[in-house]
BAFI-3210 file (N, C-alpha, C; in Angstrom, 3 decimals, decimal comma, padded with zeros to 6 digits):
// residues 106
n [1|2|3|4|5|6|7|8|9|10|11|12|13|14|15|16|17|18|19|20|21|22|23|24|25|26|27|28|29|30|31|32|33|34|35|36|37|38|39|40|41|42|43|44|45|46|47|48|49|50|51|52|53|54|55|56|57|58|59|60|61|62|63|64|65|66|67|68|69|70|71|72|73|74|75|76|77|78|79|80|81|82|83|84|85|86|87|88|89|90|91|92|93|94|95|96|97|98|99|100|101|102|103|104|105|106]
n.u [-114,024|-114,745|-117,834|-119,727|-122,862|-125,368|-125,582|-123,612|-121,200|-120,823|-120,802|-123,755|-122,643|-120,707|-119,589|-117,834|-114,874|-111,981|-109,385|-106,695|-105,077|-106,626|-108,080|-110,901|-112,059|-111,755|-112,994|-115,861|-115,037|-115,210|-117,924|-119,237|-118,426|-119,589|-122,332|-122,755|-122,383|-124,405|-126,339|-126,412|-127,850|-128,839|-130,117|-129,349|-126,286|-123,356|-120,471|-117,589|-115,564|-112,450|-110,717|-107,495|-106,515|-104,817|-101,731|-098,674|-096,325|-096,784|-099,016|-099,704|-099,931|-102,318|-103,750|-103,850|-102,716|-099,257|-097,444|-099,827|-102,559|-101,403|-100,039|-101,273|-102,879|-105,121|-108,731|-111,048|-114,032|-116,573|-119,789|-120,804|-123,192|-122,802|-121,895|-122,466|-121,257|-122,283|-124,883|-125,803|-126,580|-129,337|-132,408|-131,749|-130,282|-127,262|-124,759|-121,476|-118,277|-115,941|-118,556|-119,716|-120,912|-120,570|-118,395|-115,658|-115,837|-118,459]
n.v [-001,031|-003,513|-004,878|-005,483|-003,696|-003,955|-004,806|-007,713|-009,497|-011,590|-015,036|-015,741|-016,198|-014,574|-011,868|-009,720|-007,268|-007,338|-005,251|-006,271|-004,525|-002,325|-000,958|-000,559|-002,045|-004,016|-004,412|-004,597|-007,198|-008,824|-008,235|-009,721|-011,976|-012,295|-012,254|-014,492|-016,066|-015,496|-016,617|-019,104|-022,211|-025,311|-026,956|-025,543|-024,587|-022,147|-021,194|-019,112|-017,763|-017,049|-016,021|-015,485|-012,591|-010,431|-011,663|-010,876|-012,610|-013,752|-016,588|-019,825|-022,826|-023,523|-021,604|-020,357|-018,371|-017,618|-018,715|-018,395|-016,977|-015,012|-013,347|-012,159|-009,344|-008,519|-009,430|-011,835|-012,425|-015,103|-016,432|-019,680|-022,646|-024,744|-028,219|-031,063|-033,732|-036,415|-036,167|-036,488|-039,154|-039,553|-041,437|-043,071|-046,079|-047,093|-048,309|-050,108|-050,068|-051,991|-053,459|-056,330|-058,463|-059,021|-060,680|-061,653|-064,099|-065,034]
n.w [-045,317|-043,450|-042,543|-045,338|-046,530|-048,797|-052,600|-054,036|-055,968|-055,016|-052,596|-050,707|-048,270|-047,503|-045,563|-045,739|-046,102|-043,960|-042,619|-040,972|-039,812|-038,805|-036,509|-036,370|-038,430|-037,126|-034,770|-035,901|-037,092|-034,074|-033,839|-035,293|-034,754|-032,538|-032,851|-034,035|-032,382|-030,224|-032,025|-032,167|-031,575|-030,057|-032,014|-034,521|-035,668|-036,500|-037,789|-038,056|-040,905|-041,588|-044,498|-046,173|-047,588|-050,520|-049,646|-048,342|-049,231|-051,380|-053,475|-052,847|-054,721|-054,535|-054,511|-051,615|-049,013|-049,017|-045,815|-044,208|-042,483|-041,208|-042,767|-044,738|-046,235|-046,047|-045,158|-045,956|-044,757|-043,651|-043,079|-042,214|-042,048|-039,626|-039,628|-038,349|-038,120|-036,752|-036,399|-039,005|-039,456|-038,359|-037,266|-038,949|-039,196|-038,751|-040,634|-039,387|-040,828|-041,326|-043,017|-040,862|-041,923|-044,415|-046,392|-048,542|-049,747|-049,851]
ca.u [-114,116|-115,452|-119,012|-120,578|-124,263|-126,120|-125,336|-122,232|-121,384|-120,319|-121,615|-124,514|-122,371|-119,712|-120,012|-117,324|-113,676|-111,748|-107,968|-106,361|-104,424|-107,533|-108,671|-112,576|-112,430|-111,398|-114,270|-116,852|-115,268|-115,377|-119,136|-119,667|-118,257|-120,510|-123,793|-122,526|-122,061|-125,629|-127,279|-125,898|-128,607|-128,454|-130,205|-128,463|-124,870|-122,659|-119,371|-117,179|-114,150|-111,608|-109,677|-106,659|-106,608|-103,470|-100,924|-097,703|-095,484|-097,815|-100,147|-099,242|-100,640|-104,070|-104,789|-103,632|-101,277|-097,634|-097,490|-100,869|-103,505|-100,718|-099,139|-102,336|-102,805|-106,924|-109,250|-112,883|-114,774|-117,705|-120,360|-121,137|-124,133|-121,964|-122,622|-122,134|-121,407|-122,978|-126,500|-126,298|-127,525|-130,306|-133,486|-131,305|-129,148|-125,757|-123,735|-120,239|-117,558|-116,130|-119,366|-118,981|-121,929|-119,954|-117,083|-115,596|-116,054|-119,876]
ca.v [-002,022|-004,236|-005,538|-005,130|-003,917|-003,769|-006,068|-007,906|-010,488|-012,920|-015,888|-014,991|-016,132|-013,408|-010,642|-008,318|-007,329|-006,836|-004,939|-006,923|-003,323|-001,294|-001,072|-000,098|-003,351|-005,382|-004,416|-005,111|-008,563|-009,007|-007,873|-010,445|-013,662|-012,407|-012,348|-015,452|-017,416|-015,397|-017,160|-020,640|-023,009|-026,584|-027,587|-024,734|-023,849|-021,477|-020,585|-017,714|-018,628|-015,979|-016,349|-014,876|-011,867|-010,033|-011,905|-010,617|-013,364|-014,452|-017,320|-021,288|-023,474|-024,035|-020,282|-020,106|-017,250|-018,184|-018,437|-018,395|-015,893|-013,910|-013,154|-011,653|-007,970|-008,319|-011,005|-011,832|-013,074|-015,787|-017,486|-020,986|-023,392|-025,858|-029,613|-031,946|-035,396|-037,077|-035,806|-036,417|-040,022|-039,758|-041,943|-044,571|-047,525|-046,958|-049,922|-050,235|-050,239|-052,756|-054,494|-057,803|-059,732|-059,319|-061,651|-061,945|-065,562|-064,999]
ca.w [-045,742|-043,007|-043,051|-046,159|-046,555|-050,322|-053,187|-054,493|-056,841|-054,312|-052,239|-049,398|-047,015|-047,468|-044,750|-045,896|-046,125|-042,966|-042,791|-039,748|-039,385|-038,702|-035,116|-036,750|-038,827|-036,043|-033,895|-036,444|-036,867|-033,149|-033,443|-036,308|-034,248|-031,067|-033,063|-034,483|-031,167|-030,029|-032,781|-032,184|-030,518|-029,879|-033,319|-035,730|-035,367|-037,493|-037,872|-039,118|-041,217|-042,184|-045,501|-046,244|-049,290|-050,784|-049,181|-048,513|-049,715|-052,756|-053,227|-053,262|-056,039|-054,511|-053,963|-050,318|-048,480|-048,334|-044,495|-043,631|-042,537|-040,635|-043,671|-045,256|-045,506|-045,987|-044,951|-046,604|-043,630|-044,317|-041,764|-042,517|-041,082|-039,494|-039,937|-037,520|-038,526|-035,714|-036,772|-040,466|-039,704|-037,340|-037,728|-040,041|-038,867|-039,426|-040,774|-039,125|-041,814|-042,594|-042,625|-040,312|-042,387|-045,528|-046,697|-050,027|-050,182|-050,127]
c.u [-114,925|-117,022|-119,829|-122,133|-124,615|-125,359|-123,949|-122,280|-120,477|-121,625|-122,321|-123,864|-121,257|-120,371|-119,503|-115,618|-112,713|-109,953|-108,112|-105,620|-105,428|-108,441|-110,192|-112,784|-112,552|-112,601|-115,401|-116,449|-115,396|-116,857|-119,651|-119,684|-119,311|-121,933|-123,643|-123,088|-123,724|-126,621|-127,567|-126,632|-128,079|-128,869|-129,572|-127,330|-124,613|-121,785|-118,874|-115,541|-113,885|-110,618|-108,744|-106,492|-105,246|-102,603|-099,385|-096,474|-096,164|-098,599|-098,944|-100,063|-101,776|-104,754|-104,544|-102,445|-100,331|-097,872|-098,668|-101,415|-102,725|-100,074|-100,105|-102,883|-104,743|-107,496|-110,583|-113,162|-116,351|-118,492|-121,298|-122,408|-122,903|-122,400|-121,923|-122,258|-122,287|-124,132|-127,153|-127,206|-128,778|-131,534|-132,800|-130,077|-127,991|-125,078|-122,121|-119,607|-116,212|-117,396|-119,490|-120,200|-121,370|-118,868|-117,104|-115,594|-117,538|-120,414]
c.v [-002,255|-004,943|-004,802|-005,149|-003,381|-005,241|-006,002|-009,310|-011,942|-014,038|-015,352|-015,163|-015,254|-012,221|-009,657|-008,706|-006,579|-006,447|-005,486|-005,693|-002,457|-001,595|-001,059|-001,573|-004,530|-005,353|-004,995|-006,673|-009,290|-009,313|-009,612|-011,596|-013,253|-012,385|-013,624|-016,478|-017,362|-016,383|-018,341|-021,257|-024,393|-027,101|-027,028|-024,092|-022,946|-021,277|-019,340|-018,319|-017,142|-016,574|-014,895|-014,017|-011,017|-010,360|-010,896|-011,009|-014,091|-015,605|-018,742|-021,753|-023,326|-022,714|-019,592|-019,140|-018,363|-018,042|-018,289|-017,261|-014,759|-013,090|-012,437|-010,260|-007,427|-009,792|-010,720|-012,818|-013,751|-016,361|-018,438|-021,435|-024,486|-027,407|-030,585|-033,283|-036,501|-037,081|-036,273|-038,068|-040,395|-040,218|-043,124|-044,961|-047,399|-048,136|-049,556|-050,388|-050,940|-053,615|-055,977|-058,792|-059,752|-060,012|-061,560|-063,081|-065,989|-065,359]
c.w [-044,445|-043,490|-044,078|-046,585|-048,445|-051,169|-053,629|-055,157|-055,929|-053,593|-051,174|-048,470|-046,675|-046,647|-045,263|-046,163|-045,189|-043,184|-040,949|-039,019|-038,624|-038,062|-035,390|-037,330|-037,855|-034,943|-034,412|-036,649|-035,631|-032,773|-034,309|-035,447|-032,737|-031,733|-033,432|-033,296|-030,472|-030,956|-033,028|-030,987|-030,976|-031,341|-034,303|-034,883|-036,581|-037,160|-038,695|-039,542|-041,797|-043,460|-045,776|-047,667|-049,570|-049,879|-049,390|-049,280|-051,038|-052,298|-053,602|-054,079|-055,783|-054,178|-052,589|-049,929|-048,570|-046,773|-043,829|-043,384|-042,146|-041,931|-044,940|-044,989|-045,286|-045,608|-045,455|-045,495|-044,465|-042,987|-042,745|-041,938|-040,977|-039,401|-039,305|-038,164|-037,918|-035,864|-038,104|-040,168|-038,867|-038,044|-038,775|-039,076|-039,422|-039,854|-040,741|-040,739|-041,062|-042,135|-041,957|-041,227|-043,972|-045,598|-048,423|-050,383|-050,216|-050,848]
res [m|g|i|h|i|g|k|h|d|r|t|s|s|w|i|g|r|f|d|p|q|n|p|d|d|m|l|e|y|e|m|v|k|s|v|v|r|a|c|n|s|p|q|q|k|f|r|v|e|k|k|g|r|k|p|t|n|g|f|t|y|f|g|d|c|i|g|g|i|k|n|a|t|l|w|d|v|y|v|y|k|r|h|d|l|n|n|i|g|k|g|r|k|r|i|p|y|p|d|p|t|w|s|e|y|s]
***
């Protein structure tokens, strides 16, 4: 397991499947985190997300592991672009909510 190299039928953000009990997988996971840290810049940021798979206690109604990530026997690791909500409206004047110029009587 660990970092998957080759074709797969998953999203392009998927890095691989890691076993938290395997020390080699944990070294690769730390390597993924350090590479993402090194690639981050003020203009473009990325984040690493791990999702629990094959839980010991079953799944919730929404598909998450019961008991969280600590009860997962495997992790799927993804790298996503980080979207900063403060930079979304650059160049546009944002109207505060509620709009002070609006009145229900106008």
